[in-house]
NUVEX-830680 format. One record per residue (C-alpha): x, y negated, z; residue in one letter. Coordinates in steps of 0.05 Angstrom, whole numbers, plus 5000, padded with zeros to 4 digits. Layout:
BEGIN
XYZa;...
//
This chain:
BEGIN
524503730944m;523204430971t;515904660973d;513904721046i;510605391028r;517405661006t;520305471074q;514405801109r;515506441069l;522906461086a;521406341160s;516106891157l;521107391127l;526307241180v;522307101243n;516207551235y;517508101183c;524508301206t;525107911272e;532407741261v;536207691327r;542907381345p;548607821321g;544508211269d;548008371203w;542808141152v;543108301078g;539607791033i;538408110965l;535407790903g;536107600830d;539506950813v;532706670791t;530506700865a;536106240890l;531405710917p;528306180968i;534706570980l;537805921004r;531905811051e;532406531077v;539906441088f;538605811128t;533206151170a;537906741184v;543406271207v;538605891252r;536206551282a;543406741300g;544207281247g;550307421204n;548207371131p;551007751071s;548507501004l;547808070952l;545907750885l;543608120823s;542607900751d;538008200698e;543008090641t;548708450677m;544009010700a;541709120628r;548809130602t;550709650654f;544710090636l;546410070562r;554010140564e;556210490628a;559411170622s;556911780660a;562411670711e;560610940720q;553211110728m;554711570787t;559611100822w;557010790887l;559710110907d;563110250974p;561409550999m;554009690990q;554710381020t;557810071082l;552009571084y;546610111081y;550410521134d;551309961184q;547109331172a;541309161217d;536608801168v;535008841094y;531208251063i;529808300988r;526307750949v;524407950879g;524207500818s;525107560744s;527107150684a;523907650637n;519008190659t;520508580596r;528108550602a;528909310604m;523809490550t;529009750500t;533310110552v;533010870549d;528511080608p;532711700620k;538711260634r;534710850682m;532611480719q;539811740719r;542111100753l;536311130803a;538111850819a;545511670829a;543611110878r;538611530916r;543311590976p;542310850989w;534810920988l;534911541032d;539511201082k;535210571086r;528710971096l;531911441146t;534810871186r;528110511185e;524811141213a;530111171267e;529110441284g;536210241266t;534609821204m;529009321194r;527109131123w;522208731081v;521008601008g;517607980980s;517007580916w;518806880892f;513906560842p;517206450775n;515106290703p;516007000677a;511507300731s;506406750722a;506106900648q;505307650663e;499307470707a;496407010653s;497006410699l;500605750698s;506705700744l;502705240791e;496905730793e;501506310805y;505005940862e;498205820894d;496606570885f;503206800917v;502906330976y;495606480989a;496907230988a;502507141039t;498406651081f;503806131071c;498605631049d;496705601123r;500205221178e;501205851219d;502306451174p;504806891231i;498206821269a;494307011207a;498507641197w;497707841270r;490107791261e;490208241200l;494808721237g;489708811292a;484308991241l;488909511207l;490709801275q;483409991284g;483410391219k;489810741240m;486910931307d;480711231274w;484811641225l;489411921279k;488812681284g;484412751221k;486013311172r;482913241103s;481312701053v;476712740992v;476512160941c;471012170889q;468611680836g;468711550761p;476311520762n;478012060813i;476312740842d;482012890890l;483013280954r;489013250999l;491113431070s;493512931122i;494213451178a;499613251227e;501312641185r;501511931212v;497911341181f;501710681184l;499509971172k;502809461128d;501408811165d;507108441131g;512908741169h;515209181110v;512208821050n;510308101044m;504708061027p;502208661065g;495208941069g;494609701068e;494210321109v;498310911083y;501111601096t;505012161064g;500112721045p;501913451058v;506213600998e;502914230971d;495714030988s;493813560931v;488513840884e;484513510829g;485312930781w;485912170779v;485511640724r;489211000742f;485610350729s;491409890714y;498209940679p;504010170723s;510409790711i;517310070721v;523809720702s;519909200664g;515909690622r;508409790628a;505510490626v;498010460615s;492310960615g;495711450662i;492012080681e;494812610727l;492313300747r;494813650810f;495014370831a;498514620893g;500813900905g;504613850839k;503013450776v;501514000727v;498613570671d;499812840654a;498412350599s;498811610584a;496011170528k;502310740525e;509610890540n;508111620556e;515511800549s;517111350609l;511711710649l;515012380636f;521912090649a;519411900719q;515912570730l;522012970709d;527212580749t;528313110803d;524913660842a;520713180883g;518212700829s;512013110811r;509413100883y;505812540920l;509812140970g;504311660989e;496811580995f;494510881012a;488410431016i;489109700995g;486109211045t;488308511024n;482008190996f;486007540987g;489307880927i;483607810878d;486707990811r;491508460776f;498008100762t;502708640737g;506808630801n;505909240845i;507908870908l;501308500902f;497108970860d;497609570907e;494409140962k;488208940922i;482209030968g;477609580942g;483110020911t;487410600931i;494310760906h;498311390900l;505811430893a;509412010861i;516212170891g;519511960955n;515511961019s;516511521081y;519611951136p;515911591192q;509211831164t;511612551171g;512312601096g;517713081073r;518012970998n;524712700974r;526012390906s;529711820873a;522811600848v;517511220887h;512410990835w;505710690856d;499510750813m;492910410828i;485810680824c;479710220831d;474610480881m;469609900879r;464210250837t;460610890855d;466611140894s;467511450963t;472811701011i;470712221062t;475212431119v;473913101153d;467113081120g;465212391147e;464111801101l;469811321114f;469810851054y;464710681000q;465210240939n;471509890963g;469309771035q;470610131101f;464110401131v;467110611198v;
//
């Protein structure tokens, strides 16, 4: 018997997050371990009048490709997927995993080579989103591997996921609309501001937001949502930051990351664990040492670190910075095959000032 919360999440993705309409070409992407919810999303798309395309992935095959593909194979782009990114109306991805450490022994440089080769797909999706010709959302299906990563039982992790997405409520859409109204107020206040200073035990960072647009994540792009974000002026970032939690990429955790910026660029970096993967990310391309995102997490329903950035970046009382690709609709111009979020806790002795005015203190908005 299907969990009613799974059906609510599928309906939320189709009818609220992406607002599927009759005739829409809808891509439904996910790992084979997410089949229970992919089936529910497929059903919801059909009932909404959309035309679904199921694009399945598999960790074992992905790992085989990363280990054994030739240089020519790594740069090949599947023409069917290229057509999809060029023409589809909706992109719905539901993540899941059979093993959160599946890529641990894969050479990180090969992973970055593949990401760089597939960058045109990412660029096309983000550009079309900014143009308003493609709607997309990413979400997560609770599974044993992710529950173990979060140090929870599967039942506890299911409760966490469905509470974070408001799918433990009878009307999740109403709850997300209420949060969206709150975030809109923060966006309105930030409009037209120019400079941001973040200070605390883990950070002393300055950046410009002049002529940049803050956006809200009220669940239309990520589910769960809960953040306000922008793309900082690329050459404006100065100072240092120490990230509070491990950052996970391709199933590998990089912990104890510290970055120092000058002229917008990462000029010094270190990590206590998996430092080689940090440098593989930083050295991917010309844009991977610049910030593509500055964001404030606003989802206080996410009350713990789980090792999944979709949830962790929204933790209320934190900020996150992403090296690499910026979102064009924020005015951000940085382009990279990388977009890697890293989280800094701001709940103790920490402030954010905007144009010299205190905006945020110890994890709470003060305006």
